[in-house]
N, CA, C and O atoms as a Tinker XYZ file with bonds, in Angstrom:
   528  protein
     1  N      0.822000   -1.354000    0.308000    73     2
     2  CA     0.059000   -0.145000   -0.184000    64     1     3
     3  C      0.866000    1.057000    0.157000    63     2     4     5
     4  O     -0.001000    1.927000    0.062000    81     3
     5  N      1.811000    1.589000    0.446000    73     3     6
     6  CA     3.559000    2.266000    0.952000    64     5     7
     7  C      3.949000    2.171000   -0.165000    63     6     8     9
     8  O      4.287000    1.107000   -0.683000    81     7
     9  N      3.965000    3.539000   -0.845000    73     7    10
    10  CA     5.368000    3.066000   -1.819000    64     9    11
    11  C      6.362000    4.650000   -1.071000    63    10    12    13
    12  O      5.915000    5.592000   -0.418000    81    11
    13  N      7.489000    4.420000   -1.433000    73    11    14
    14  CA     8.606000    5.586000   -0.817000    64    13    15
    15  C      9.293000    5.785000   -2.169000    63    14    16    17
    16  O      9.655000    4.878000   -2.919000    81    15
    17  N      9.412000    7.000000   -2.360000    73    15    18
    18  CA    10.786000    7.703000   -3.302000    64    17    19
    19  C     11.572000    8.016000   -3.067000    63    18    20    21
    20  O     11.631000    9.184000   -2.682000    81    19
    21  N     12.806000    7.178000   -3.124000    73    19    22
    22  CA    13.987000    7.299000   -2.470000    64    21    23
    23  C     14.877000    8.601000   -2.915000    63    22    24    25
    24  O     15.935000    8.927000   -2.376000    81    23
    25  N     14.044000    9.494000   -4.346000    73    23    26
    26  CA    14.428000   10.722000   -4.876000    64    25    27
    27  C     13.551000   11.902000   -4.477000    63    26    28    29
    28  O     13.571000   12.969000   -5.091000    81    27
    29  N     12.792000   11.665000   -3.437000    73    27    30
    30  CA    12.058000   12.676000   -2.630000    64    29    31
    31  C     12.905000   13.567000   -1.775000    63    30    32    33
    32  O     13.713000   12.956000   -1.075000    81    31
    33  N     12.907000   15.184000   -1.648000    73    31    34
    34  CA    13.564000   15.535000   -0.614000    64    33    35
    35  C     12.879000   15.453000    0.744000    63    34    36    37
    36  O     13.439000   15.925000    1.733000    81    35
    37  N     11.499000   14.776000    0.834000    73    35    38
    38  CA    11.175000   14.511000    2.220000    64    37    39
    39  C     11.389000   13.279000    2.655000    63    38    40    41
    40  O     11.099000   12.301000    1.967000    81    39
    41  N     12.035000   13.171000    4.104000    73    39    42
    42  CA    12.408000   12.147000    4.722000    64    41    43
    43  C     11.557000   11.009000    4.754000    63    42    44    45
    44  O     10.337000   11.121000    4.871000    81    43
    45  N     12.117000    9.969000    4.661000    73    43    46
    46  CA    11.564000    8.713000    4.083000    64    45    47
    47  C      9.586000    8.477000    5.820000    63    46    48    49
    48  O      8.369000    8.294000    5.869000    81    47
    49  N     10.737000    8.684000    6.650000    73    47    50
    50  CA     9.533000    8.536000    8.090000    64    49    51
    51  C      8.322000    9.612000    7.338000    63    50    52    53
    52  O      7.155000    9.223000    7.277000    81    51
    53  N      8.688000   10.875000    6.826000    73    51    54
    54  CA     7.679000   11.703000    6.337000    64    53    55
    55  C      6.566000   11.736000    5.432000    63    54    56    57
    56  O      5.560000   12.441000    5.361000    81    55
    57  N      7.144000   10.521000    4.581000    73    55    58
    58  CA     6.299000   10.041000    3.544000    64    57    59
    59  C      5.496000    9.090000    3.951000    63    58    60    61
    60  O      4.284000    9.054000    3.739000    81    59
    61  N      6.464000    7.887000    4.850000    73    59    62
    62  CA     5.251000    6.942000    5.234000    64    61    63
    63  C      3.837000    7.789000    6.227000    63    62    64    65
    64  O      2.655000    7.450000    6.171000    81    63
    65  N      4.289000    8.681000    6.895000    73    63    66
    66  CA     3.302000    9.725000    8.058000    64    65    67
    67  C      1.953000    9.876000    6.650000    63    66    68    69
    68  O      0.766000    9.567000    6.757000    81    67
    69  N      2.705000   10.476000    5.350000    73    67    70
    70  CA     1.996000   11.465000    4.573000    64    69    71
    71  C      1.180000   10.441000    3.725000    63    70    72    73
    72  O      0.117000   10.709000    3.165000    81    71
    73  N      1.911000    9.046000    3.698000    73    71    74
    74  CA     0.995000    8.253000    2.678000    64    73    75
    75  C     -0.080000    7.131000    3.814000    63    74    76    77
    76  O     -1.145000    6.674000    3.397000    81    75
    77  N      0.334000    6.898000    4.943000    73    75    78
    78  CA    -1.108000    6.336000    5.937000    64    77    79
    79  C     -2.066000    7.399000    5.991000    63    78    80    81
    80  O     -3.124000    7.095000    6.543000    81    79
    81  N     -1.962000    8.594000    5.548000    73    79    82
    82  CA    -2.902000    9.730000    6.086000    64    81    83
    83  C     -3.540000    9.609000    4.657000    63    82    84    85
    84  O     -4.743000    9.867000    4.683000    81    83
    85  N     -3.076000    9.301000    3.480000    73    83    86
    86  CA    -3.580000    9.736000    2.468000    64    85    87
    87  C     -4.397000    8.194000    2.207000    63    86    88    89
    88  O     -5.427000    8.232000    1.534000    81    87
    89  N     -4.022000    7.139000    2.635000    73    87    90
    90  CA    -5.310000    5.989000    2.937000    64    89    91
    91  C     -5.830000    6.181000    3.638000    63    90    92    93
    92  O     -6.915000    5.613000    3.520000    81    91
    93  N     -5.772000    6.599000    4.278000    73    91    94
    94  CA    -7.227000    6.977000    5.420000    64    93    95
    95  C     -7.993000    8.046000    4.941000    63    94    96    97
    96  O     -9.166000    7.880000    5.277000    81    95
    97  N     -7.833000    9.020000    4.331000    73    95    98
    98  CA    -8.381000    9.831000    3.677000    64    97    99
    99  C     -9.261000    9.259000    2.921000    63    98   100   101
   100  O    -10.475000    9.426000    3.037000    81    99
   101  N     -8.542000    8.321000    1.838000    73    99   102
   102  CA    -9.373000    7.818000    0.911000    64   101   103
   103  C    -10.163000    6.472000    1.010000    63   102   104   105
   104  O    -10.420000    5.703000    0.084000    81   103
   105  N    -10.473000    6.359000    2.250000    73   103   106
   106  CA   -11.090000    5.462000    2.904000    64   105   107
   107  C    -10.139000    3.485000    2.693000    63   106   108   109
   108  O    -10.634000    2.378000    2.906000    81   107
   109  N     -8.931000    3.803000    2.289000    73   107   110
   110  CA    -8.401000    2.369000    2.578000    64   109   111
   111  C     -7.978000    2.064000    3.516000    63   110   112   113
   112  O     -7.665000    0.897000    3.753000    81   111
   113  N     -7.861000    2.906000    4.228000    73   111   114
   114  CA    -7.697000    2.360000    5.935000    64   113   115
   115  C     -9.225000    3.203000    6.707000    63   114   116   117
   116  O     -9.780000    4.290000    6.544000    81   115
   117  N     -9.409000    2.236000    7.407000    73   115   118
   118  CA   -10.436000    2.952000    7.960000    64   117   119
   119  C    -10.812000    2.684000    9.576000    63   118   120   121
   120  O    -10.463000    1.633000   10.112000    81   119
   121  N    -11.441000    3.564000   10.198000    73   119   122
   122  CA   -10.935000    3.652000   11.794000    64   121   123
   123  C    -11.097000    2.082000   12.471000    63   122   124   125
   124  O    -12.013000    1.340000   12.117000    81   123
   125  N    -10.302000    1.772000   13.268000    73   123   126
   126  CA   -10.434000    0.024000   14.071000    64   125   127
   127  C     -9.492000   -0.506000   12.979000    63   126   128   129
   128  O     -9.144000   -1.636000   13.319000    81   127
   129  N     -8.861000   -0.111000   11.653000    73   127   130
   130  CA    -8.124000   -1.195000   11.095000    64   129   131
   131  C     -6.586000   -1.105000   11.784000    63   130   132   133
   132  O     -5.929000   -0.184000   12.271000    81   131
   133  N     -6.313000   -2.824000   11.528000    73   131   134
   134  CA    -5.006000   -2.756000   12.463000    64   133   135
   135  C     -3.841000   -2.618000   11.552000    63   134   136   137
   136  O     -3.747000   -3.293000   10.526000    81   135
   137  N     -2.849000   -1.643000   11.967000    73   135   138
   138  CA    -1.403000   -1.466000   10.893000    64   137   139
   139  C     -0.677000   -2.539000   11.030000    63   138   140   141
   140  O     -0.879000   -3.264000   12.004000    81   139
   141  N      0.180000   -2.815000   10.210000    73   139   142
   142  CA     1.431000   -3.854000   10.022000    64   141   143
   143  C      2.043000   -3.385000   11.392000    63   142   144   145
   144  O      1.640000   -2.282000   11.761000    81   143
   145  N      3.218000   -4.213000   12.462000    73   143   146
   146  CA     3.839000   -4.004000   12.884000    64   145   147
   147  C      4.683000   -3.190000   12.697000    63   146   148   149
   148  O      4.846000   -3.049000   11.485000    81   147
   149  N      5.657000   -2.233000   13.584000    73   147   150
   150  CA     6.819000   -1.673000   13.245000    64   149   151
   151  C      7.987000   -2.279000   12.537000    63   150   152   153
   152  O      8.852000   -1.670000   11.908000    81   151
   153  N      7.888000   -3.558000   12.729000    73   151   154
   154  CA     9.131000   -4.692000   12.246000    64   153   155
   155  C      8.485000   -5.119000   10.695000    63   154   156   157
   156  O      9.184000   -5.039000    9.684000    81   155
   157  N      7.312000   -5.498000   10.668000    73   155   158
   158  CA     6.872000   -5.867000    9.588000    64   157   159
   159  C      6.855000   -5.143000    8.177000    63   158   160   161
   160  O      7.211000   -5.500000    7.054000    81   159
   161  N      6.064000   -3.494000    8.899000    73   159   162
   162  CA     6.295000   -2.818000    7.638000    64   161   163
   163  C      7.871000   -2.144000    7.320000    63   162   164   165
   164  O      8.104000   -1.484000    6.308000    81   163
   165  N      8.542000   -2.342000    8.021000    73   163   166
   166  CA     9.958000   -1.904000    8.161000    64   165   167
   167  C     10.623000   -2.572000    6.992000    63   166   168   169
   168  O     11.205000   -2.083000    6.023000    81   167
   169  N     10.322000   -4.142000    7.423000    73   167   170
   170  CA    10.657000   -5.515000    6.646000    64   169   171
   171  C      9.925000   -4.697000    5.230000    63   170   172   173
   172  O     10.675000   -4.051000    4.499000    81   171
   173  N      8.936000   -4.751000    5.020000    73   171   174
   174  CA     8.136000   -4.921000    3.981000    64   173   175
   175  C      8.376000   -3.253000    2.883000    63   174   176   177
   176  O      8.143000   -3.283000    1.674000    81   175
   177  N      8.711000   -2.344000    3.386000    73   175   178
   178  CA     9.578000   -0.889000    3.036000    64   177   179
   179  C     10.806000   -1.236000    2.502000    63   178   180   181
   180  O     11.238000   -0.757000    1.454000    81   179
   181  N     11.528000   -2.254000    3.350000    73   179   182
   182  CA    13.444000   -2.012000    2.891000    64   181   183
   183  C     13.503000   -1.119000    3.863000    63   182   184   185
   184  O     14.283000   -0.234000    3.511000    81   183
   185  N     13.081000   -0.919000    4.871000    73   183   186
   186  CA    13.838000    0.425000    5.512000    64   185   187
   187  C     14.049000    0.076000    7.213000    63   186   188   189
   188  O     13.610000   -0.977000    7.675000    81   187
   189  N     14.642000    0.909000    7.920000    73   187   190
   190  CA    15.146000    0.763000    9.393000    64   189   191
   191  C     13.772000    0.643000    9.999000    63   190   192   193
   192  O     12.825000    1.359000    9.672000    81   191
   193  N     13.728000   -0.319000   10.910000    73   191   194
   194  CA    12.864000    0.084000   11.835000    64   193   195
   195  C     12.207000    0.925000   12.624000    63   194   196   197
   196  O     11.048000    0.868000   13.034000    81   195
   197  N     13.342000    1.990000   12.868000    73   195   198
   198  CA    13.203000    2.955000   13.734000    64   197   199
   199  C     12.483000    4.347000   12.684000    63   198   200   201
   200  O     11.771000    5.292000   13.025000    81   199
   201  N     12.967000    4.005000   11.490000    73   199   202
   202  CA    12.215000    4.869000   10.420000    64   201   203
   203  C     10.806000    4.834000   10.627000    63   202   204   205
   204  O     10.218000    5.912000   10.714000    81   203
   205  N     10.052000    3.569000   10.735000    73   203   206
   206  CA     9.234000    3.494000   10.675000    64   205   207
   207  C      8.335000    3.411000   12.330000    63   206   208   209
   208  O      7.123000    3.200000   12.330000    81   207
   209  N      9.055000    3.591000   13.561000    73   207   210
   210  CA     8.899000    3.873000   14.717000    64   209   211
   211  C      8.451000    5.379000   14.497000    63   210   212   213
   212  O      7.283000    5.765000   14.548000    81   211
   213  N      9.395000    6.049000   14.281000    73   211   214
   214  CA     9.090000    7.418000   14.065000    64   213   215
   215  C      8.064000    8.094000   13.242000    63   214   216   217
   216  O      7.785000    9.276000   13.443000    81   215
   217  N      7.416000    7.295000   12.201000    73   215   218
   218  CA     6.569000    7.962000   11.592000    64   217   219
   219  C      5.255000    7.493000   12.378000    63   218   220   221
   220  O      4.237000    8.182000   12.305000    81   219
   221  N      5.297000    6.079000   13.280000    73   219   222
   222  CA     4.030000    5.888000   13.909000    64   221   223
   223  C      3.788000    6.725000   15.198000    63   222   224   225
   224  O      2.696000    6.951000   15.721000    81   223
   225  N      5.201000    7.203000   15.672000    73   223   226
   226  CA     5.182000    8.020000   16.788000    64   225   227
   227  C      4.521000    9.398000   16.332000    63   226   228   229
   228  O      3.750000    9.915000   17.141000    81   227
   229  N      4.750000   10.060000   15.088000    73   227   230
   230  CA     4.522000   11.042000   15.052000    64   229   231
   231  C      2.920000   11.155000   14.341000    63   230   232   233
   232  O      2.234000   12.172000   14.450000    81   231
   233  N      2.589000   10.227000   13.787000    73   231   234
   234  CA     0.832000    9.637000   13.588000    64   233   235
   235  C      0.048000    9.722000   15.029000    63   234   236   237
   236  O     -0.919000   10.428000   15.316000    81   235
   237  N      0.647000    8.939000   15.712000    73   235   238
   238  CA     0.160000    8.777000   17.352000    64   237   239
   239  C     -0.351000   10.133000   18.100000    63   238   240   241
   240  O     -1.399000   10.447000   18.666000    81   239
   241  N      1.079000   10.890000   17.792000    73   239   242
   242  CA     0.953000   12.520000   18.494000    64   241   243
   243  C     -0.182000   13.502000   17.943000    63   242   244   245
   244  O     -0.747000   14.399000   18.569000    81   243
   245  N     -0.386000   13.090000   16.541000    73   243   246
   246  CA    -1.580000   13.688000   15.957000    64   245   247
   247  C     -2.611000   12.884000   15.746000    63   246   248   249
   248  O     -3.431000   12.858000   14.828000    81   247
   249  N     -2.500000   12.311000   16.575000    73   247   250
   250  CA    -4.116000   11.410000   16.784000    64   249   251
   251  C     -4.843000   10.457000   15.904000    63   250   252   253
   252  O     -5.993000   10.021000   15.946000    81   251
   253  N     -3.652000   10.219000   14.938000    73   251   254
   254  CA    -3.945000    9.861000   13.882000    64   253   255
   255  C     -4.420000    8.232000   14.252000    63   254   256   257
   256  O     -5.493000    7.655000   14.078000    81   255
   257  N     -3.209000    7.809000   14.799000    73   255   258
   258  CA    -3.366000    6.115000   15.252000    64   257   259
   259  C     -3.356000    6.240000   16.967000    63   258   260   261
   260  O     -3.439000    7.243000   17.675000    81   259
   261  N     -3.189000    4.460000   17.410000    73   259   262
   262  CA    -2.951000    4.699000   18.439000    64   261   263
   263  C     -2.598000    3.198000   18.506000    63   262   264   265
   264  O     -3.193000    2.305000   17.903000    81   263
   265  N     -1.401000    3.036000   19.440000    73   263   266
   266  CA    -0.710000    2.115000   19.846000    64   265   267
   267  C     -0.826000    1.268000   21.015000    63   266   268   269
   268  O     -0.262000    1.552000   22.072000    81   267
   269  N     -1.555000    0.216000   20.851000    73   267   270
   270  CA    -1.520000   -0.376000   22.699000    64   269   271
   271  C     -0.734000   -1.602000   22.602000    63   270   272   273
   272  O     -0.983000   -2.580000   21.897000    81   271
   273  N      0.259000   -1.423000   23.411000    73   271   274
   274  CA     1.111000   -2.523000   24.011000    64   273   275
   275  C      0.391000   -3.844000   23.793000    63   274   276   277
   276  O     -0.801000   -3.988000   24.067000    81   275
   277  N      1.261000   -4.924000   23.223000    73   275   278
   278  CA     0.362000   -6.320000   23.198000    64   277   279
   279  C     -0.140000   -6.195000   22.234000    63   278   280   281
   280  O      0.134000   -7.209000   21.592000    81   279
   281  N     -0.881000   -5.427000   21.534000    73   279   282
   282  CA    -2.980000   -6.262000   21.096000    64   281   283
   283  C     -2.270000   -5.129000   19.744000    63   282   284   285
   284  O     -2.983000   -5.399000   18.777000    81   283
   285  N     -1.317000   -4.127000   19.319000    73   283   286
   286  CA    -1.051000   -3.563000   17.867000    64   285   287
   287  C     -1.307000   -2.161000   17.912000    63   286   288   289
   288  O     -1.292000   -1.433000   18.905000    81   287
   289  N     -1.542000   -1.869000   16.733000    73   287   290
   290  CA    -1.794000   -0.430000   16.233000    64   289   291
   291  C     -2.981000   -0.074000   15.174000    63   290   292   293
   292  O     -2.857000   -0.522000   14.034000    81   291
   293  N     -3.850000    0.520000   15.419000    73   291   294
   294  CA    -4.796000    0.803000   15.221000    64   293   295
   295  C     -5.146000    2.459000   14.450000    63   294   296   297
   296  O     -4.524000    3.424000   14.895000    81   295
   297  N     -5.846000    2.603000   13.658000    73   295   298
   298  CA    -6.386000    3.826000   12.956000    64   297   299
   299  C     -7.078000    3.956000   14.032000    63   298   300   301
   300  O     -7.556000    3.033000   14.691000    81   299
   301  N     -7.193000    5.575000   14.341000    73   299   302
   302  CA    -8.390000    6.113000   15.244000    64   301   303
   303  C     -9.862000    6.915000   14.192000    63   302   304   305
   304  O    -10.066000    7.315000   13.046000    81   303
   305  N    -10.384000    6.817000   15.147000    73   303   306
   306  CA   -11.889000    7.451000   14.644000    64   305   307
   307  C    -11.504000    8.613000   15.036000    63   306   308   309
   308  O    -11.094000    8.919000   16.156000    81   307
   309  N    -11.698000    9.598000   13.660000    73   307   310
   310  CA   -11.379000   11.006000   13.479000    64   309   311
   311  C    -12.137000   11.780000   14.227000    63   310   312   313
   312  O    -13.338000   11.510000   14.241000    81   311
   313  N    -11.753000   12.683000   14.862000    73   311   314
   314  CA   -12.587000   13.807000   15.707000    64   313   315
   315  C    -13.696000   14.406000   15.137000    63   314   316   317
   316  O    -13.836000   13.898000   14.024000    81   315
   317  N    -14.454000   15.136000   15.319000    73   315   318
   318  CA   -15.219000   16.104000   14.873000    64   317   319
   319  C    -14.219000   17.466000   14.139000    63   318   320   321
   320  O    -13.175000   17.952000   14.575000    81   319
   321  N    -14.884000   17.771000   13.073000    73   319   322
   322  CA   -14.197000   19.269000   12.849000    64   321   323
   323  C    -13.595000   19.939000   13.909000    63   322   324   325
   324  O    -12.424000   19.811000   14.266000    81   323
   325  N    -14.382000   20.606000   14.363000    73   323   326
   326  CA   -14.768000   21.504000   15.757000    64   325   327
   327  C    -13.097000   20.984000   16.499000    63   326   328   329
   328  O    -11.977000   21.491000   16.445000    81   327
   329  N    -13.582000   19.892000   17.084000    73   327   330
   330  CA   -12.562000   18.926000   17.801000    64   329   331
   331  C    -10.998000   19.198000   17.356000    63   330   332   333
   332  O    -10.054000   19.742000   17.930000    81   331
   333  N    -11.125000   18.695000   16.326000    73   331   334
   334  CA    -9.806000   18.555000   15.087000    64   333   335
   335  C     -9.222000   20.038000   15.463000    63   334   336   337
   336  O     -8.127000   20.009000   16.024000    81   335
   337  N     -9.813000   21.376000   15.227000    73   335   338
   338  CA    -9.078000   22.526000   15.559000    64   337   339
   339  C     -8.472000   22.977000   16.447000    63   338   340   341
   340  O     -7.372000   23.528000   16.477000    81   339
   341  N     -9.534000   22.639000   17.572000    73   339   342
   342  CA    -9.110000   22.759000   19.065000    64   341   343
   343  C     -7.841000   21.813000   19.242000    63   342   344   345
   344  O     -6.918000   22.365000   19.841000    81   343
   345  N     -7.618000   20.564000   18.862000    73   343   346
   346  CA    -6.683000   19.596000   18.713000    64   345   347
   347  C     -5.102000   20.196000   18.348000    63   346   348   349
   348  O     -4.059000   19.941000   18.950000    81   347
   349  N     -5.347000   21.277000   16.883000    73   347   350
   350  CA    -4.325000   21.386000   15.858000    64   349   351
   351  C     -3.919000   22.469000   16.552000    63   350   352   353
   352  O     -2.695000   22.597000   16.605000    81   351
   353  N     -4.741000   23.509000   17.250000    73   351   354
   354  CA    -4.699000   24.977000   18.152000    64   353   355
   355  C     -3.625000   24.341000   19.132000    63   354   356   357
   356  O     -2.471000   24.709000   18.911000    81   355
   357  N     -3.761000   23.676000   19.909000    73   355   358
   358  CA    -3.290000   22.987000   21.150000    64   357   359
   359  C     -2.129000   22.656000   20.698000    63   358   360   361
   360  O     -1.268000   23.177000   21.407000    81   359
   361  N     -1.591000   21.910000   19.680000    73   359   362
   362  CA    -0.475000   21.012000   19.613000    64   361   363
   363  C      0.583000   22.903000   18.929000    63   362   364   365
   364  O      1.700000   23.303000   19.259000    81   363
   365  N     -0.076000   23.310000   18.312000    73   363   366
   366  CA     0.595000   24.692000   18.318000    64   365   367
   367  C      1.110000   25.612000   19.221000    63   366   368   369
   368  O      2.286000   25.944000   19.073000    81   367
   369  N      0.494000   26.063000   20.080000    73   367   370
   370  CA     0.568000   26.111000   21.321000    64   369   371
   371  C      1.359000   25.609000   22.160000    63   370   372   373
   372  O      1.990000   26.213000   23.027000    81   371
   373  N      1.351000   24.172000   21.870000    73   371   374
   374  CA     2.628000   23.292000   23.178000    64   373   375
   375  C      3.804000   23.943000   22.275000    63   374   376   377
   376  O      4.526000   24.772000   22.828000    81   375
   377  N      4.015000   23.651000   21.061000    73   375   378
   378  CA     5.368000   23.760000   20.107000    64   377   379
   379  C      5.788000   25.058000   20.464000    63   378   380   381
   380  O      6.991000   25.235000   20.660000    81   379
   381  N      4.766000   26.262000   20.614000    73   379   382
   382  CA     5.562000   27.261000   20.606000    64   381   383
   383  C      5.902000   27.764000   22.134000    63   382   384   385
   384  O      6.730000   28.635000   22.403000    81   383
   385  N      5.261000   27.190000   22.886000    73   383   386
   386  CA     5.704000   27.412000   24.279000    64   385   387
   387  C      7.045000   26.831000   24.628000    63   386   388   389
   388  O      7.873000   27.316000   25.399000    81   387
   389  N      7.134000   25.634000   23.889000    73   387   390
   390  CA     8.316000   24.683000   23.939000    64   389   391
   391  C      9.611000   25.898000   23.522000    63   390   392   393
   392  O     10.276000   26.549000   24.328000    81   391
   393  N      9.687000   25.932000   22.036000    73   391   394
   394  CA    10.570000   26.889000   21.530000    64   393   395
   395  C     10.575000   28.126000   22.285000    63   394   396   397
   396  O     11.654000   28.665000   22.040000    81   395
   397  N      9.787000   28.956000   23.212000    73   395   398
   398  CA    10.366000   29.962000   23.705000    64   397   399
   399  C     10.768000   29.733000   25.110000    63   398   400   401
   400  O     11.414000   30.617000   25.674000    81   399
   401  N     10.378000   28.362000   25.902000    73   399   402
   402  CA    11.317000   28.203000   27.079000    64   401   403
   403  C     12.397000   27.644000   26.450000    63   402   404   405
   404  O     13.045000   27.242000   27.416000    81   403
   405  N     12.966000   27.378000   25.556000    73   403   406
   406  CA    14.117000   27.039000   24.936000    64   405   407
   407  C     14.798000   28.304000   24.588000    63   406   408   409
   408  O     16.012000   28.225000   24.775000    81   407
   409  N     14.389000   29.455000   24.137000    73   407   410
   410  CA    14.645000   30.615000   23.577000    64   409   411
   411  C     15.252000   31.201000   24.955000    63   410   412   413
   412  O     16.425000   31.573000   24.960000    81   411
   413  N     14.641000   31.267000   25.861000    73   411   414
   414  CA    14.645000   32.034000   27.438000    64   413   415
   415  C     15.642000   31.203000   27.733000    63   414   416   417
   416  O     16.602000   31.962000   27.865000    81   415
   417  N     16.123000   29.787000   27.975000    73   415   418
   418  CA    17.185000   29.074000   28.323000    64   417   419
   419  C     18.754000   29.243000   27.737000    63   418   420   421
   420  O     19.785000   29.197000   28.409000    81   419
   421  N     18.624000   29.465000   26.193000    73   419   422
   422  CA    19.895000   29.976000   25.932000    64   421   423
   423  C     20.131000   31.312000   26.186000    63   422   424   425
   424  O     21.272000   31.666000   25.891000    81   423
   425  N     19.238000   32.365000   26.748000    73   423   426
   426  CA    19.643000   33.233000   26.719000    64   425   427
   427  C     19.426000   35.046000   26.389000    63   426   428   429
   428  O     19.838000   36.099000   26.877000    81   427
   429  N     18.256000   34.488000   24.929000    73   427   430
   430  CA    17.915000   35.044000   24.154000    64   429   431
   431  C     16.742000   36.103000   24.625000    63   430   432   433
   432  O     15.693000   35.684000   25.114000    81   431
   433  N     16.970000   37.344000   24.462000    73   431   434
   434  CA    15.893000   38.586000   24.826000    64   433   435
   435  C     14.633000   38.651000   24.479000    63   434   436   437
   436  O     14.743000   38.432000   23.273000    81   435
   437  N     13.376000   38.814000   24.695000    73   435   438
   438  CA    12.196000   39.289000   23.921000    64   437   439
   439  C     12.670000   39.910000   23.072000    63   438   440   441
   440  O     12.257000   39.380000   22.040000    81   439
   441  N     13.380000   40.836000   22.784000    73   439   442
   442  CA    13.034000   41.986000   21.891000    64   441   443
   443  C     14.038000   41.337000   20.848000    63   442   444   445
   444  O     13.702000   41.336000   19.664000    81   443
   445  N     14.875000   40.957000   21.108000    73   443   446
   446  CA    15.606000   39.929000   19.950000    64   445   447
   447  C     15.169000   38.656000   19.530000    63   446   448   449
   448  O     15.357000   38.113000   18.442000    81   447
   449  N     14.515000   38.211000   20.602000    73   447   450
   450  CA    13.545000   36.959000   19.827000    64   449   451
   451  C     12.498000   37.675000   18.811000    63   450   452   453
   452  O     12.515000   37.579000   17.584000    81   451
   453  N     11.500000   38.480000   19.676000    73   451   454
   454  CA    10.789000   39.357000   18.487000    64   453   455
   455  C     11.544000   39.422000   17.158000    63   454   456   457
   456  O     11.113000   38.683000   16.272000    81   455
   457  N     12.535000   40.140000   16.898000    73   455   458
   458  CA    12.963000   40.505000   15.651000    64   457   459
   459  C     13.178000   39.392000   14.425000    63   458   460   461
   460  O     13.011000   39.538000   13.214000    81   459
   461  N     13.579000   38.306000   15.135000    73   459   462
   462  CA    14.427000   37.335000   14.851000    64   461   463
   463  C     13.062000   36.658000   14.117000    63   462   464   465
   464  O     13.085000   36.485000   12.899000    81   463
   465  N     11.745000   36.242000   14.996000    73   463   466
   466  CA    10.724000   35.606000   14.828000    64   465   467
   467  C     10.088000   36.453000   13.637000    63   466   468   469
   468  O      9.729000   35.727000   12.709000    81   467
   469  N      9.827000   38.026000   13.406000    73   467   470
   470  CA     9.326000   38.276000   12.554000    64   469   471
   471  C      9.776000   38.491000   11.506000    63   470   472   473
   472  O      8.961000   38.675000   10.602000    81   471
   473  N     11.219000   38.559000   11.183000    73   471   474
   474  CA    12.221000   38.389000    9.859000    64   473   475
   475  C     11.585000   36.930000    9.304000    63   474   476   477
   476  O     11.041000   36.814000    8.206000    81   475
   477  N     11.739000   35.979000   10.153000    73   475   478
   478  CA    11.631000   34.702000    9.576000    64   477   479
   479  C     10.051000   34.221000    9.149000    63   478   480   481
   480  O      9.750000   33.401000    8.282000    81   479
   481  N      9.247000   34.905000    9.934000    73   479   482
   482  CA     7.894000   35.152000    9.831000    64   481   483
   483  C      7.632000   35.298000    8.295000    63   482   484   485
   484  O      7.142000   34.486000    7.509000    81   483
   485  N      8.076000   36.501000    8.105000    73   483   486
   486  CA     7.732000   37.074000    6.792000    64   485   487
   487  C      8.197000   36.206000    5.854000    63   486   488   489
   488  O      7.436000   35.875000    4.944000    81   487
   489  N      9.742000   35.606000    5.924000    73   487   490
   490  CA    10.097000   34.979000    4.629000    64   489   491
   491  C      9.366000   33.367000    4.905000    63   490   492   493
   492  O      9.622000   32.589000    3.986000    81   491
   493  N      8.698000   32.910000    5.780000    73   491   494
   494  CA     8.120000   31.715000    5.845000    64   493   495
   495  C      6.419000   31.982000    4.935000    63   494   496   497
   496  O      6.014000   31.159000    4.113000    81   495
   497  N      5.666000   33.205000    5.284000    73   495   498
   498  CA     4.671000   33.682000    4.633000    64   497   499
   499  C      5.088000   33.885000    3.123000    63   498   500   501
   500  O      4.231000   33.514000    2.321000    81   499
   501  N      6.436000   34.491000    2.508000    73   499   502
   502  CA     6.395000   34.418000    1.076000    64   501   503
   503  C      6.431000   33.030000    0.644000    63   502   504   505
   504  O      5.675000   32.709000   -0.272000    81   503
   505  N      7.142000   32.220000    1.128000    73   503   506
   506  CA     7.311000   31.127000    0.819000    64   505   507
   507  C      5.883000   30.271000    0.488000    63   506   508   509
   508  O      5.625000   29.869000   -0.646000    81   507
   509  N      5.221000   30.110000    1.364000    73   507   510
   510  CA     3.485000   29.723000    1.739000    64   509   511
   511  C      2.743000   30.335000    0.607000    63   510   512   513
   512  O      1.956000   29.640000   -0.036000    81   511
   513  N      2.977000   31.849000    0.255000    73   511   514
   514  CA     2.175000   32.233000   -0.721000    64   513   515
   515  C      2.661000   31.866000   -2.116000    63   514   516   517
   516  O      1.842000   31.901000   -3.034000    81   515
   517  N      3.963000   31.505000   -2.363000    73   515   518
   518  CA     4.032000   31.015000   -3.722000    64   517   519
   519  C      3.950000   29.536000   -3.863000    63   518   520   521
   520  O      4.002000   28.961000   -4.950000    81   519
   521  N      3.805000   28.887000   -2.587000    73   519   522
   522  CA     3.025000   27.424000   -2.920000    64   521   523
   523  C      1.440000   27.679000   -3.179000    63   522   524   525
   524  O      0.943000   26.835000   -3.925000    81   523
   525  N      0.869000   28.322000   -2.874000    73   523   526
   526  CA    -0.287000   28.610000   -3.350000    64   525   527
   527  C     -0.659000   28.902000   -5.082000    63   526   528
   528  O     -1.808000   29.173000   -5.430000    81   527
């Protein structure tokens, strides 16, 4: 079901993540379907098991799958759109808070951080606009 592109600039684990999400979106994988074990999928894709484990970890963090010790990994029921938006925002806040704690720990002043963030945000926004 999953096909990797070794020429892609995307890391292999992200290719696995995106393809599993695609399989769910098109209905080939449904809620409660069991995914292959990390080892099984690694052998099938001819990749390191750590690569598949990283993909599964990301999918679990995003609420797409659930791994139950001793039972396997399953596709989760997708929450309603309002819950998806709330969960997505909560995840973004968590990422930003961790970033700010790291910047503080490294000794960056708020003014210094704000300037760099504004500059980088402007660059990121231009790139996103070009993609659209």
